[in-house]
C-alpha positions in Angstrom: -38.9 25.2 -47.4 -42.2 24.5 -45.2 -40.5 21.5 -43.7 -37.5 23.9 -42.5 -39.9 26.1 -41.4 -41.9 23.8 -39.0 -38.2 21.1 -37.6 -37.1 25.1 -36.6 -40.4 26.0 -34.8 -40.5 22.5 -33.5 -36.6 22.8 -32.2 -38.1 26.5 -31.0 -41.2 25.2 -28.9 -38.5 22.0 -27.7 -35.8 24.8 -26.7 -38.6 27.0 -25.2 -39.5 24.0 -22.8 -36.7 21.9 -22.2 -34.4 25.0 -22.2 -35.1 26.7 -18.4 -35.1 23.3 -17.2 -31.8 22.1 -18.8 -30.5 25.3 -17.8 -31.3 24.6 -14.4 -29.8 21.6 -14.2 -26.4 23.2 -15.5 -26.4 25.6 -12.4 -27.6 22.7 -9.7 -24.7 20.5 -11.2 -22.1 23.6 -11.2 -23.5 24.6 -7.6 -23.9 21.2 -6.2 -19.9 20.6 -7.6 -18.5 23.5 -5.3 -21.1 22.5 -2.9 -19.6 18.9 -2.0 -16.4 20.0 -2.5 -16.8 22.5 -0.1 -18.3 19.7 2.6 -15.4 17.0 1.6 -12.7 19.8 2.8 -14.7 20.5 5.7 -15.1 16.8 6.7 -11.8 15.8 5.9 -10.8 19.6 8.7 -12.7 17.9 11.0 -11.5 14.7 10.5 -8.2 16.4 11.3 -8.5 18.2 14.0 -10.2 15.2 15.4 -7.4 13.2 14.9 -8.5 10.5 12.5 -6.4 7.8 11.3 -5.2 8.5 8.3 -6.4 5.4 6.2 -9.4 6.0 7.6 -10.1 9.8 6.5 -9.0 8.6 2.6 -11.0 5.8 3.1 -14.2 8.2 4.2 -13.5 10.8 2.4 -14.1 8.8 -1.0 -17.6 7.5 0.1 -18.7 10.6 0.9 -17.9 12.4 -2.7 -18.9 9.5 -4.0 -21.7 9.1 -2.1 -23.1 13.0 -2.6 -22.4 12.9 -6.1 -24.7 10.1 -6.4 -27.1 12.4 -5.0 -26.3 15.1 -7.0 -26.3 13.5 -10.5 -30.7 12.1 -9.1 -31.4 15.7 -8.4 -29.8 17.4 -11.7 -32.2 14.4 -13.5 -35.0 14.9 -11.2 -34.9 18.5 -12.6 -34.4 17.4 -15.9 -37.7 16.0 -16.4 -37.1 12.6 -15.7 -38.9 10.4 -13.3 -35.9 9.4 -10.1 -38.5 6.9 -8.5 -38.7 4.9 -12.2 -34.7 5.5 -12.7 -34.0 4.5 -9.9 -35.8 1.2 -10.5 -34.8 1.0 -13.5 -30.7 1.3 -12.0 -32.1 -1.6 -8.9 -32.9 -3.4 -11.8 -29.7 -3.5 -13.6 -28.2 -3.4 -10.5 -28.8 -6.8 -9.8 -27.1 -8.0 -12.9 -23.9 -5.1 -12.3 -23.5 -6.5 -9.3 -23.4 -10.3 -10.4 -20.8 -8.7 -12.8 -19.0 -7.4 -10.4 -18.3 -9.7 -7.9 -15.0 -8.7 -7.8 -15.8 -5.5 -7.2 -17.8 -5.6 -4.7 -15.8 -8.0 -2.8 -12.9 -5.6 -2.9 -15.7 -2.9 -1.0 -16.6 -5.3 1.8 -12.3 -5.8 2.0 -11.9 -2.2 2.6 -14.1 -1.8 5.4 -13.0 -5.0 7.0 -9.4 -3.0 6.9 -11.1 -0.1 7.9 -12.9 -1.6 10.9 -10.1 -4.4 11.6 -6.7 -2.2 10.8 -4.5 -5.1 9.9 -1.9 -2.4 8.6 -2.1 1.9 8.4 -0.7 4.4 5.9 2.9 3.9 6.6 3.3 0.8 7.6 6.2 -1.6 5.6 3.8 -4.9 4.6 4.4 -7.9 2.9 0.7 -8.8 1.5 0.1 -11.0 -1.8 3.5 -11.4 -3.2 4.1 -7.7 -2.8 6.6 -6.2 0.3 6.4 -2.9 0.2 5.1 0.5 2.2 1.3 1.1 2.4 0.7 4.1 0.5 -2.9 4.5 0.4 -6.0 2.9 1.1 -8.8 3.3 -1.5 -12.6 1.8 -0.9 -11.5 -0.8 -3.7 -7.9 -1.0 -3.7 -4.3 -0.6 -1.3 -1.9 0.8 -2.7 1.8 -0.3 -1.6 5.7 1.6 -3.0 7.7 -1.4 -3.0 11.3 -1.2 -2.1 12.4 -1.0 -6.2 9.9 2.6 -5.8 7.4 0.9 -8.3 3.6 1.4 -7.5 2.4 -1.4 -7.0 -2.1 -1.4 -7.3 -2.8 -4.8 -4.8 -7.0 -5.6 -4.5 -8.8 -5.1 -0.7 -10.6 -8.3 -1.8 -7.3 -10.5 -1.7 -5.9 -8.1 0.8 -8.2 -8.9 3.7 -8.7 -12.3 2.5 -5.1 -13.3 2.7 -1.9 -13.5 4.8 -0.3 -10.2 5.3 2.7 -9.8 7.7 3.6 -6.3 8.7 6.9 -5.3 10.0 5.8 -2.2 11.7 2.8 -2.9 14.1 5.5 -3.7 16.6 8.0 -1.2 15.5 11.7 -3.1 15.2 12.6 -6.3 13.4 15.1 -7.8 12.7 17.5 -8.1 10.6 18.5 -12.0 9.3 22.6 -12.0 8.2 24.5 -14.9 8.0 28.7 -14.8 7.5 30.8 -17.7 7.4 34.6 -18.4 8.4 37.1 -21.2 8.1 37.1 -24.1 10.4 40.5 -23.1 11.8 39.0 -19.5 12.8 38.4 -19.0 17.0 35.0 -19.1 17.5 35.0 -16.9 20.4 37.3 -13.9 18.6 35.1 -14.5 15.3 32.0 -13.9 17.8 33.1 -10.6 19.0 34.4 -9.5 16.1 31.3 -9.2 14.8 29.0 -8.3 17.9 31.3 -4.8 17.8 29.6 -4.9 14.3 26.3 -4.6 15.7 26.6 -2.5 18.6 28.7 0.1 16.7 26.0 0.9 14.5 23.9 4.0 16.1 21.3 1.4 14.2 20.9 -1.2 15.7 18.4 -1.4 18.9 19.8 -2.2 22.1 16.7 -4.0 23.2 15.9 -6.5 21.9 19.8 -7.5 22.3 21.4 -7.6 18.6 22.7 -11.6 19.2 25.6 -13.7 17.5 25.7 -17.2 17.0 26.9 -20.7 15.7 24.1 -21.3 13.1 25.7 -24.3 10.9 28.8 -26.3 10.5 28.3 -26.0 6.7 31.0 -28.1 4.2 33.6 -24.9 4.6 33.0 -22.7 6.9 31.8 -22.6 10.2 28.4 -19.9 9.5 27.5 -17.5 12.1 23.5 -15.6 12.4 24.0 -12.2 12.5 20.9 -11.1 14.3 20.9 -6.7 15.1 17.3 -5.6 15.5 16.4 -2.2 14.0 13.1 0.3 13.1 11.6 -1.1 10.0 12.1 2.5 8.4 15.6 1.7 9.4 16.0 -1.8 7.7 17.7 -1.1 4.9 20.6 0.4 6.0 21.6 -2.0 8.7 21.2 -4.9 6.3 24.4 -3.1 4.2 25.7 -2.0 7.0 26.4 -5.4 9.1 27.1 -7.2 5.9 30.1 -4.9 4.2 31.2 -4.2 8.6 31.4 -7.4 9.2 34.1 -8.3 6.0 36.2 -4.9 6.7 36.2 -6.2 10.7 36.6 -9.7 9.9 39.5 -8.5 7.7 41.2 -6.4 10.1 40.8 -9.2 12.9 43.1 -11.4 10.8 39.4 -14.0 10.1 39.5 -16.1 7.2 36.4 -15.7 5.1 36.3 -18.8 3.3 35.9 -19.2 -0.7 35.7 -21.6 -3.0 38.9 -22.5 -4.4 39.3 -24.0 -8.8 41.9 -26.1 -9.0 43.6 -26.8 -12.3 45.0 -29.8 -13.3 46.6 -30.3 -16.2 48.5 -33.8 -17.7 51.7 -34.1 -18.9 52.0 -34.1 -22.4 
């Protein structure tokens, strides 16, 4: 009974000593979190009014948010009576080991900074990088998020993005659609080119400049192949591609121009 009373008195003394500090630390954390939220919101409004690039906005806001949260945690720890300088020294000592273990993450952070500085792509751009084709949804501190044509989310490390090859289909505002159409050797080349060109020029999504082109690209085994090359805006790529393939088949059929296909000859032996 006396032992229980000793522990009870010890708990009361501990609560008297650390209770106010703990309550104050909780209040500081709650108020600090609210202030950080307001500051980030204010920074977002300021960047929007200043016409900051959207990708740069998100990157800087993430950076500001994390920096303020780290500062708030240090303040809360200090309020609990922990020596912040000692704590910082411990963090610095552990930082080297953690840094070596997280070289990839540091590389991704550096890659994110380089992407923000040189801007090889922006949010909304259609790009191909690291074997992934997709529209840029978000550029974060460590990764870039892409939406593929199949509407799948691809998350690519910024380190690889910054150090690898990037094809930006949106940067020039126009993209060429490459299709190939084959016709029989007996068909008139000039007439075929006129029919295929009409398919391109009648499509409102095909750009007039650069002008679309239709040229003989190959004399294949069973067909004369034409390189059909319209230009369009990047966001219209697949619409123009499918319209060109389907329209070419319909237009050639209407003009009586044969599209060759494999013929299977069946040989029967006389029984």
